[in-house]
C-alpha positions in Angstrom: 101.3 108.3 77.4 98.0 110.2 76.6 94.7 110.0 78.5 93.3 108.4 75.4 95.8 105.5 75.8 94.7 104.9 79.4 91.1 105.0 78.3 91.7 102.5 75.6 93.8 100.1 77.8 91.4 100.1 80.7 88.1 100.1 78.7 86.9 102.8 81.1 84.5 105.7 80.5 85.8 109.3 80.4 84.2 111.9 82.5 85.1 115.6 81.8 88.5 114.5 80.4 90.7 115.8 77.5 91.8 112.8 75.5 95.0 114.2 74.1 96.3 115.3 77.5 99.7 113.8 78.4 100.3 111.8 81.6 103.9 111.5 82.9 103.4 108.7 85.4 101.0 106.8 87.7 100.5 106.7 91.4 98.3 105.0 94.1 99.4 107.3 96.9 97.9 110.8 97.2 100.7 111.8 99.7 103.6 111.2 97.3 101.9 111.8 93.9 103.9 114.1 91.6 102.7 116.8 89.2 101.7 115.2 85.9 100.9 111.7 87.4 97.5 110.0 87.2 96.0 108.7 90.4 94.5 105.3 90.7 92.0 105.1 93.6 92.5 101.6 95.0 90.6 100.1 97.9 92.6 98.5 100.7 91.9 96.8 104.0 92.4 100.1 105.9 91.8 102.8 103.3 89.9 103.7 100.2 91.7 105.8 97.6 88.4 107.4 96.6 88.6 109.5 99.8 91.7 111.2 98.4 90.8 111.7 94.8 90.4 115.5 95.0 93.6 115.8 97.0 95.6 113.7 94.4 94.1 115.7 91.5 95.1 119.0 93.1 98.7 117.8 93.5 99.0 116.2 90.1 96.9 118.4 87.9 95.8 115.2 86.0 92.7 113.0 85.8 92.2 110.1 88.2 91.0 106.5 87.6 88.1 105.7 89.9 85.3 103.1 90.5 82.9 105.5 92.2 80.7 107.9 90.4 80.5 111.6 91.3 84.0 112.8 90.4 85.0 115.2 87.6 88.0 114.7 85.3 88.2 111.0 85.8 88.2 107.7 84.0 85.5 105.5 85.5 86.1 101.7 85.6 84.5 98.8 87.4 87.7 97.8 89.2 90.7 100.1 89.6 93.1 97.4 90.6 92.2 95.4 87.4 92.5 98.7 85.4 96.0 99.3 86.7 97.1 95.8 85.7 95.4 96.2 82.3 97.2 99.5 81.7 100.5 97.9 82.6 99.9 95.0 80.3 99.0 97.4 77.5 102.2 99.4 78.1 104.3 96.2 78.2 102.9 95.0 74.9 103.3 98.3 73.1 106.8 99.0 74.3 110.0 97.3 73.2 111.7 96.4 76.5 112.3 92.8 77.7 111.3 91.5 81.1 113.3 89.2 83.4 110.8 88.1 86.0 111.9 86.4 89.2 109.7 84.4 91.7 110.2 81.7 94.3 109.6 80.9 98.0 112.8 82.6 99.0 115.7 84.5 97.5 113.6 86.6 95.1 114.8 90.0 96.1 118.5 89.1 96.3 118.4 87.4 92.9 116.6 90.4 91.5 119.2 92.8 92.8 122.1 90.5 91.6 120.6 90.0 88.2 120.0 93.7 87.7 123.5 94.6 88.8 125.0 92.1 86.4 122.9 93.2 83.4 123.7 96.9 84.1 127.3 96.2 83.3 126.4 96.3 79.6 122.8 97.4 79.3 120.3 100.0 80.4 118.2 98.2 83.0 115.3 99.0 85.2 115.3 97.1 88.5 112.0 97.1 90.4 112.1 99.2 93.6 111.9 97.8 97.1 109.2 95.0 97.2 107.1 96.2 94.3 106.2 92.6 93.6 102.4 92.2 93.9 99.3 93.1 91.8 99.9 96.8 92.7 103.7 97.0 92.7 104.4 95.0 89.5 102.1 97.2 87.3 103.6 100.4 88.8 107.1 99.1 88.1 106.3 98.2 84.5 104.7 101.7 83.9 108.0 103.2 85.0 110.2 101.3 82.5 112.1 103.4 80.0 115.1 101.2 79.7 115.8 98.3 77.3 115.4 95.6 80.1 113.4 95.4 83.2 114.1 93.0 86.1 110.9 92.4 88.1 110.0 90.4 91.2 106.7 88.5 91.3 105.2 87.4 94.6 101.9 85.7 95.4 99.6 84.7 98.3 96.7 83.0 96.7 95.9 81.0 93.5 95.3 83.1 90.4 97.7 85.9 91.3 100.7 84.5 89.4 98.7 84.0 86.2 97.6 87.6 86.4 101.2 88.8 87.0 102.4 86.7 84.1 99.9 88.3 81.8 100.8 91.8 83.0 104.6 91.3 82.7 104.8 88.8 79.8 108.4 87.5 80.8 111.1 87.0 78.2 113.1 85.2 81.0 111.5 83.6 84.0 113.6 82.7 87.1 112.3 80.4 89.9 114.6 80.5 92.9 113.1 77.8 95.0 109.8 76.2 96.1 109.0 75.6 99.7 106.3 75.9 102.4 105.3 79.6 102.1 101.9 81.3 102.0 100.3 77.9 102.6 97.2 79.7 104.1 96.3 80.6 100.5 98.2 78.1 98.4 97.4 75.0 100.5 100.4 72.6 100.0 104.0 72.7 98.8 102.8 71.2 95.5 100.2 74.0 95.3 103.1 76.5 95.7 105.0 74.8 92.9 102.0 74.7 90.7 101.3 78.4 91.2 104.9 79.5 90.8 105.1 77.7 87.5 102.2 79.8 86.2 104.8 82.6 85.7 105.1 80.8 82.3 101.3 81.0 81.6 101.5 84.2 79.6 105.2 84.3 78.9 106.7 85.4 75.6 106.8 82.5 73.1 110.7 82.4 73.3 110.7 82.7 77.1 113.7 81.1 78.8 113.1 79.4 82.2 116.0 79.4 84.6 115.2 77.4 87.7 116.5 75.8 90.8 116.5 72.1 89.8 117.5 71.0 93.4 114.2 72.4 94.6 111.8 72.0 91.7 113.1 68.8 90.1 112.5 68.5 86.4 110.2 71.0 84.7 108.5 70.6 81.4 109.1 73.7 79.3 110.3 74.3 75.7 113.4 76.4 76.6 114.9 75.9 80.0 118.1 75.8 82.1 118.0 73.9 85.4 120.7 74.9 87.8 122.0 72.8 90.7 124.4 72.8 93.6 124.1 69.0 93.7 125.5 68.2 90.3 122.2 67.3 88.7 121.4 70.4 86.6 122.0 71.6 83.0 124.5 74.0 84.7 126.0 73.2 88.0 127.6 75.3 90.7 130.4 74.2 93.0 129.9 76.1 96.2 133.3 76.6 97.9 132.8 78.8 101.0 133.1 82.4 99.9 133.1 81.5 96.2 131.2 79.5 93.7 132.5 77.8 90.5 130.3 78.0 87.5 131.3 76.6 84.0 135.0 76.7 85.0 135.0 80.2 86.5 134.9 81.2 90.2 132.6 84.0 91.3 132.5 85.7 94.8 129.6 85.3 97.1 128.4 88.4 99.0 127.5 86.1 101.9 129.1 82.7 102.2 125.9 80.7 102.4 124.2 78.0 100.4 121.2 80.2 99.8 123.4 83.0 98.4 125.3 80.4 96.3 122.0 79.5 94.6 121.0 83.2 94.1 124.4 83.9 92.5 124.2 80.8 90.4 120.8 81.8 89.0 121.9 85.4 88.4 125.2 84.4 86.7 123.4 82.0 84.3 121.0 84.8 83.3 124.0 87.1 82.8 125.8 84.6 80.6 122.6 84.1 78.5 122.6 87.8 77.8 126.3 87.7 76.8 127.8 89.5 79.7 131.5 88.7 80.0 132.6 86.7 83.0 134.8 89.5 84.4 131.8 92.0 84.1 129.5 89.5 85.9 132.0 89.4 88.8 132.0 93.1 89.0 128.2 93.1 88.9 128.1 90.7 91.9 130.5 92.8 93.9 128.7 96.1 93.2 125.1 94.7 93.8 123.3 96.8 96.4 122.0 93.9 98.6 118.8 94.6 100.4 118.8 95.1 104.2 117.4 92.5 106.7 118.2 89.6 104.3 121.3 87.7 105.5 122.7 91.0 106.5 125.9 90.7 108.6 127.1 93.2 111.1 130.2 92.9 113.4 130.4 95.0 116.5 132.5 94.9 119.7 133.6 91.3 119.1 130.1 90.0 118.2 128.6 89.0 114.9 125.0 89.6 114.0 123.1 87.9 111.2 120.0 89.9 110.4 117.6 87.9 108.3 114.3 89.4 109.5 112.5 90.5 106.4 110.5 87.3 106.2 110.5 83.6 107.2 109.2 80.3 106.1 110.5 76.8 107.0 112.9 76.7 104.0 114.5 80.1 104.6 114.6 79.4 108.3 116.6 76.2 107.7 118.9 78.0 105.3 119.6 80.7 107.9 120.3 78.1 110.6 122.7 76.2 108.3 124.6 79.5 107.8 124.7 80.1 111.6 126.1 76.6 112.2 129.2 77.3 110.2 130.4 80.0 112.6 132.7 79.5 115.6 131.9 81.0 118.9 128.7 80.7 120.9 125.9 80.4 118.3 122.7 82.0 119.4 119.5 81.6 117.3 116.8 84.2 118.0 113.7 82.9 116.2 110.2 84.2 115.9 106.9 83.2 114.3 106.6 82.1 110.7 103.3 83.3 109.4 100.9 82.2 106.7 101.7 78.5 107.0 98.1 77.3 107.2 96.7 74.4 109.2 100.1 72.7 109.6 101.8 75.7 111.1 102.4 73.9 114.4 104.1 71.0 112.6 106.4 73.4 110.7 107.4 75.3 113.9 108.1 72.1 115.8 110.2 70.8 112.9 112.3 73.9 113.1 112.8 73.3 116.8 114.3 69.9 116.1 116.3 71.3 113.2 117.9 73.9 115.4 119.6 71.3 117.5 123.2 71.1 116.5 122.9 74.3 114.5 122.7 76.7 117.5 124.2 76.5 121.1 121.5 78.7 122.6 117.9 79.3 121.4 115.7 82.3 122.1 112.2 82.4 120.8 109.6 85.1 120.7 106.0 84.9 119.7 103.0 82.6 120.2 103.8 80.2 117.3 107.6 80.2 118.1 106.9 78.6 121.4 106.5 75.4 119.5 110.1 75.8 118.3 111.2 76.3 121.9 109.4 73.2 123.1 111.1 70.9 120.6 114.7 72.3 121.2 116.8 70.4 123.6 119.5 72.6 125.2 119.9 76.1 126.6 116.8 78.0 125.7 114.6 80.9 126.6 111.1 82.0 125.5 109.6 85.5 125.5 106.1 86.6 124.7 107.1 90.2 124.0 109.8 91.8 121.8 110.8 94.2 124.5 111.5 91.3 127.0 113.6 89.5 124.4 115.7 92.6 123.5 116.2 93.4 127.2 117.4 89.9 128.0 119.8 89.9 125.0 121.5 93.2 126.0 122.6 91.5 129.3 123.2 88.0 127.9 125.5 88.6 125.0 129.2 88.5 125.3 132.3 88.9 123.1 132.6 86.1 120.5 128.9 85.5 120.2 127.3 85.0 116.8 123.6 86.0 116.8 121.0 85.1 114.2 117.7 87.0 114.2 115.1 85.4 112.0 111.3 85.8 111.9 108.4 86.8 109.6 108.3 90.5 108.8 105.2 91.2 111.0 107.1 90.1 114.1 109.2 93.4 113.8 112.5 91.8 114.9 114.2 95.0 113.7 113.2 96.3 117.1 115.4 93.7 118.7 118.2 94.5 116.3 118.0 98.2 117.2 118.5 97.4 120.9 121.6 95.1 120.5 123.5 96.5 117.5 123.9 99.6 115.4 122.2 100.1 112.1 125.4 100.3 110.0 125.9 97.2 107.8 129.3 95.8 106.8 128.0 95.4 103.2 
């Protein structure tokens, strides 16, 4: 891409730039920027990229995109975040690749990884890195695509974000994994979550196929759609059978034998079938998928089983994790922490989880101010801790051979610190 293309896409004003100069990539981090990449000076809560413009230019040898006047060799725009999205949207529309975009209240990353692995059995596919799923990560992902297909993850916190992400990515296939009480501080209600998630279709390609969890969303009005179900009410149904799922007469393996994983695999298989991937290749794609850490990650050590599901938490994913725990034999121990961004009803949701945990776990440990409500509702052996260190110290002495331990909390609770104290970092996956 040339500097002229960036200028045209963003509508910016060039200052001391060479229009025909080539740019090899884009970055928002002056610490990791590579030679040949253009720096976008974004403003964050704890930083301002404009403080690092000269440093980034020195490392990259290329112009930067800025909002603030006074720099040389830059493209000046009113809003660098908008300019980054505009550039990605321009690149998306002037390139020939297709986009499979995945959203939902839970299961997004796992479904992204599974779908990407399946499609890679036959095609050149770019799968978005890590959690590059917001208004910064999605544009950066799109601007990296050189392959025929791109599998992206779209995440939102407030109204308006999904419509913008839809415009930037222009999906050819949209996948919605589930809708539940997540990010309610910004989205208000579960109906608000559903309404915003469906805006993934607002700027989709005209022929866009919607593949969605009909058990969670119910019926959806869209011109080209496939509803999938584990309850026999979809256009395509999956029969979950422990470690396998039967789809259209063929059984496929589940990386983790849980209902949540069964839905993620069902959605991914349907996308693979739509792209003409043979069934035997789909199975290989599932088995070879590099599943992300801290999401239903199972470790077995010294006679104990650990279920690490600590990347994030909302009431829906919390219940799915507890359902999974309930299927194990042995002393089942649920270690639960705060669920964040649930809005004004956060106490109600936490108390609901406390009641739901009964019969799913034999012992409950909670950690965090909000998680105390879970503790208060649970009837049985239970312990509450205000600090991570106290919880980890207790668990080291409390655990015994045969125990099955679930760790589940929102990411900001840093439950990986507990995991580091009670088990090693080597996964069985």
